[in-house]
N, C-alpha and C positions, 0 to 999 in steps of 0.2 A: 503493500500500499504507499503510494508516494504522498507526502502531505506537503503544502505550502503553508510556510508560517507567515502570517501576518505581520506587520511592524507594530512594535509596541507603542503605545500612546500614554502620554501623561496628562491626567486632569488635575485640575485643583477645585476643590469643591469644598466650601465651608472652610477656607483657609488651609485645607489638607491637600497635599499631592498625593494623589491616587496613581499608580502605575496598573495599566489595564493591558493586557496583552493583544489587544486588537482595538480597532474603532468600535467604540460602545453604541449600541441602540440607544434610541431616545427614551425608551422605556428603562432601559439601565441607567442612564444619566439621572433621570428622576427619581429612581430608586435609591441611588447612591447619595444624591441630593438630602433624601428624607433620612436615609441613615446617618449621614454626617450631621444632620440637624439635631437627631436624637442623641446621637453620642455626645457633641458638644454640649447639649442641654442636660445631659443624664437622664433623659427620658427613654421610655420603652417605644417601640415602633412596631405596628401591626400593619404589614406589607402584603399587597395581594399582587399577582401577575399571572398571566396564563402560562400553561406549560410551553417550554422551549424559548421562553423571553430573555434567558441568562440571568435569572434570580440569584442562582449559585455563585456564579462568578462575579455578579455586582456586589454580593453580601461579602464574599471573600475578600476582593480588592480593596473595598472601601474600609472594611473593619481592619484588615492588615495596614492600610495606610494611616488611618486613624491612631492604631496602636504604635505604628513606627513613630508619628509625630509626638505621641506622648512619651515615648521612650528616649527619643533624641531630645526633648527638652531639657533634661537634666545630664546629657553627654555633651562633651567638647568634641569638636570636629576631629575625625581620625583616630579617635580612642577604639580601643579593641573591640568594645561592646558595639559601636556603630558598624565597623567593619563587618563582625559577626553577623549582625542582623541583615546587612546588605546581601550577603551570600544566603543566608537562610531564606530570605525573601524570594531571591531569584529561583532557589531551587524549588520553592513551594509553588511558585507561579509556573516554571517549566513542566513540573509534574501534572499541575492542573491542566495546562493547554495540551499536553501529550494525552491525558484521560478525555478531554473533551473532542480531541481529533479522532480517537479510537472510537468513541461513542457516536460520535456523527458518521462515522463510515459504516456502522452497525445498523443504522436507521433505513 
């Protein structure tokens, strides 16, 4: 199975940089906006979106971006923790993209 990897995109939503593995659907951007608003205000979110709209990816990327922003607030640039976080984040996104590509080809 040959796969074409989309170019990663960086969005800034609610003051948080969100790394997304491809161009997001409008519904994903709306969901990430709601998630950021809830996280930034310490609120719960109840979100609904149809099957196949990319909910899991939007949720994962936005919460990882928010967590990274919170983590880096107390870190100095170039610290070991910051470097470790960037490596971990890239591994998680790469695995998720591989999973989504495999899943897409099974449909």
